[in-house]
N, C-alpha and C positions, 0 to 999 in steps of 0.2 A: 276794565277793558270791556266796553260794550260792543257786542257784535250785532250788526244789523240783522234783523230777522229776515231771512230769505223767503220770499213768497213761494207758495206752492205752485207747482207747474200748471195746475188748473186755474190759477188766479192770474194768468198772463193773457191779456186781451188778444195779442196777435196769435198766440197758440190756439186759443178758443176759436177764433175766426178761421184759422187754417184748418183745424179739425172739422169745423162745420162745413167747409167747402170740400175737403178731401175725403174725410171719413165721417159722414154725418152722424151715425149713432154715438160715436165717442165724443164728437163735438157737442152734441146735445147734452150728453152727460156732463161734460166739462162746463157747459154754460150754466146748468142748474146747480152744479157743485160749487161753482166759483162765488166769491164774495165781491167781485169787481163790479158786476151788474146788479142793479136793483131788481126787485121782483117784477116791477112794471116793465123794466127794460128786457128782462128775460122773457116775459110773456109776449111782448111786442115782437121781439126777435124770433121767437118760436113760431108765432102766427105768420110772420112774413115768410119764413122758410117753408111753412106748411102750404101757404098759398103758391109759392114758387114751385114746389114739388107737384102740387095738383095741376097747376097750369102747364108745366112741362109734360106731365103724363097725359093730360088732355090733348095737347098739341101733337104728341107722338101718336096717340091712338087715332086722332083725326087724320093725320097724314097717312097712316096705314090704311084707313078706310077709303080715303080718296084714291090712293094708288090702286087698290083692288077694284074700285068702281070704274076707274079709267080703263084698266085692263079688260074688264068684262065688256064695257061698252065698245072698246076698240075691236074686240074680237067679233062682236055682233054686227059690225058695219062692213059692207063690202068695200074696203079701203083700196084694194088693188084697182078696181074699175074706176074709182074716183081719181086716183093718181094717173091712170092711163088716159082718162078723158082730159085731165088738166095738161098732160104732156102733149096730147094731140092738138089742143087749142094753142099751146105755146109754140109748137112747131109751125102751125099755120100762120102765126103772126110774125115769124122771123123771115126777113127777106132773103132770097137766095143770093149767093155770093156775087153773081154777075149783074144783079139788078140795081146796084147803087148808082 
């Protein structure tokens, strides 16, 4: 009676990919522990993930820098007088109700 050898949990491709997405450190460990991927595949996949992490981190830090810069520049400008002047110009262009 031959029993099929059940693969280890870390040799399951969907499990490895799921852990890479949900819980990165365990996914990375599973990736390198598994025998499903070749060394070249493991290296390429690890580098792709590293580039994605660096890109997302850079995008987040860039967004934080832009928002703080915008807040600083908005505070330094006399925005109320600009809005008031625009409203005054807009009101002067609207015809009065009886002049149609």
